[in-house]
C-alpha positions as CSV (number, residue, x, y, z in Angstrom):
1,X,36.9,-1.2,31.8
2,X,35.5,-3.8,29.4
3,X,37.4,-4.9,26.3
4,X,34.1,-5.6,24.4
5,X,32.2,-2.7,22.9
6,X,28.5,-2.7,23.2
7,X,26.8,-2.6,19.8
8,X,23.3,-1.5,18.8
9,X,22.3,-5.2,18.6
10,X,23.3,-5.7,22.2
11,X,21.0,-2.8,23.2
12,X,18.2,-4.1,20.9
13,X,18.4,-7.6,22.3
14,X,18.4,-6.3,25.9
15,X,15.3,-4.1,25.6
16,X,13.5,-6.7,23.5
17,X,14.0,-10.0,25.2
18,X,17.1,-10.3,27.5
19,X,16.0,-7.6,30.0
20,X,19.4,-7.4,31.7
21,X,19.6,-3.6,31.7
22,X,23.1,-3.3,30.2
23,X,23.0,0.5,30.2
24,X,25.6,1.8,32.7
25,X,28.1,4.7,32.9
26,X,30.4,3.0,30.4
27,X,27.8,1.8,27.8
28,X,25.7,5.0,27.8
29,X,28.4,6.6,25.6
30,X,27.9,3.9,23.0
31,X,24.1,4.1,23.0
32,X,22.8,5.8,19.9
33,X,19.2,6.9,20.2
34,X,18.8,7.6,16.5
35,X,19.7,4.1,15.4
36,X,17.8,2.5,18.3
37,X,14.6,4.4,17.2
38,X,15.3,3.5,13.6
39,X,15.6,-0.2,14.3
40,X,12.7,-0.4,16.7
41,X,10.5,1.4,14.1
42,X,11.0,-1.4,11.6
43,X,8.6,-3.8,13.5
44,X,4.8,-3.4,13.5
45,X,4.5,-4.2,17.2
46,X,7.1,-1.6,18.2
47,X,6.6,1.2,15.8
48,X,4.5,3.3,18.1
49,X,7.2,3.1,20.8
50,X,9.7,4.5,18.4
51,X,7.3,7.2,17.4
52,X,6.9,8.2,21.0
53,X,10.7,8.4,21.4
54,X,11.0,10.5,18.2
55,X,8.6,12.9,19.7
56,X,10.6,13.0,22.9
57,X,14.1,12.9,21.4
58,X,15.2,15.7,23.8
59,X,15.3,13.2,26.7
60,X,18.7,12.0,27.9
61,X,20.0,8.7,26.5
62,X,19.4,6.7,29.7
63,X,15.7,7.8,29.9
64,X,15.1,6.8,26.3
65,X,16.7,3.4,26.9
66,X,14.7,3.0,30.1
67,X,11.5,3.8,28.2
68,X,12.2,0.9,25.7
69,X,13.4,-1.4,28.5
70,X,10.2,-1.1,30.5
71,X,7.7,-0.6,27.7
72,X,8.5,-3.4,25.3
73,X,7.0,-6.8,26.1
74,X,9.7,-9.4,26.7
75,X,9.7,-11.2,23.3
76,X,12.3,-12.4,20.9
77,X,12.3,-10.0,18.0
78,X,14.3,-10.2,14.8
79,X,15.4,-6.8,13.6
80,X,16.2,-7.0,9.9
81,X,17.4,-4.0,8.0
82,X,15.2,-3.5,4.9
83,X,17.4,-2.5,2.0
84,X,15.9,-0.8,-1.1
85,X,16.2,-3.6,-3.7
86,X,16.1,-1.4,-6.7
87,X,18.6,1.3,-5.8
88,X,21.0,0.0,-8.4
89,X,18.3,0.1,-11.0
90,X,17.5,3.7,-10.1
91,X,21.1,4.7,-10.6
92,X,21.2,2.9,-14.0
93,X,18.1,4.9,-15.1
94,X,19.6,8.1,-13.8
95,X,22.8,7.6,-15.8
96,X,21.2,6.2,-18.9
97,X,18.5,8.9,-19.2
98,X,20.6,11.7,-17.5
99,X,17.9,12.6,-15.0
100,X,17.5,13.3,-11.3
101,X,17.1,10.6,-8.7
102,X,13.6,11.8,-7.9
103,X,12.5,11.5,-11.5
104,X,14.2,8.1,-11.9
105,X,12.2,6.8,-8.9
106,X,9.0,8.1,-10.4
107,X,9.5,6.2,-13.6
108,X,11.2,3.0,-12.2
109,X,7.9,1.0,-12.4
110,X,7.7,1.6,-16.1
111,X,10.8,-0.5,-16.8
112,X,11.1,-4.3,-16.7
113,X,14.2,-6.2,-15.7
114,X,15.0,-6.7,-19.4
115,X,14.9,-3.0,-19.9
116,X,17.3,-2.4,-17.0
117,X,19.6,-5.1,-18.4
118,X,19.5,-3.5,-21.8
119,X,20.4,-0.1,-20.3
120,X,23.2,-1.8,-18.4
121,X,24.6,-3.4,-21.5
122,X,24.5,-0.1,-23.4
123,X,26.4,1.7,-20.7
124,X,29.1,-1.1,-20.3
125,X,32.4,0.4,-21.3
126,X,34.5,-2.8,-20.9
127,X,36.9,-3.9,-18.2
128,X,36.5,-6.4,-15.4
129,X,33.5,-4.6,-13.8
130,X,35.1,-4.6,-10.4
131,X,35.6,-8.4,-10.2
């Protein structure tokens, strides 16, 4: 048994450009189809492959892995997680105006960075602010 655990990035690199077929009886337990589909869907050249796997999510893990392994062209791909930049701003608007997240997202574009900073300063209650 191996001391090293296989991560989602090991699987991504393998189906993308290494092409070593690292999936075996031990690593199949660590393979997470949901996260694999999610990461692969973040690239324009691979999004359709992820959609196909979303439609066929009932397939066993090894078949899903094999689909990516044999379908994706061997190419170095950089998978970067896209984080919502303004999530903190949405939370500030929610608290300041006492509204739902859905409504805060709708009106987020109406506020400038100065407006957000003003709301932040009005809600500041003192202390070290977690630092």
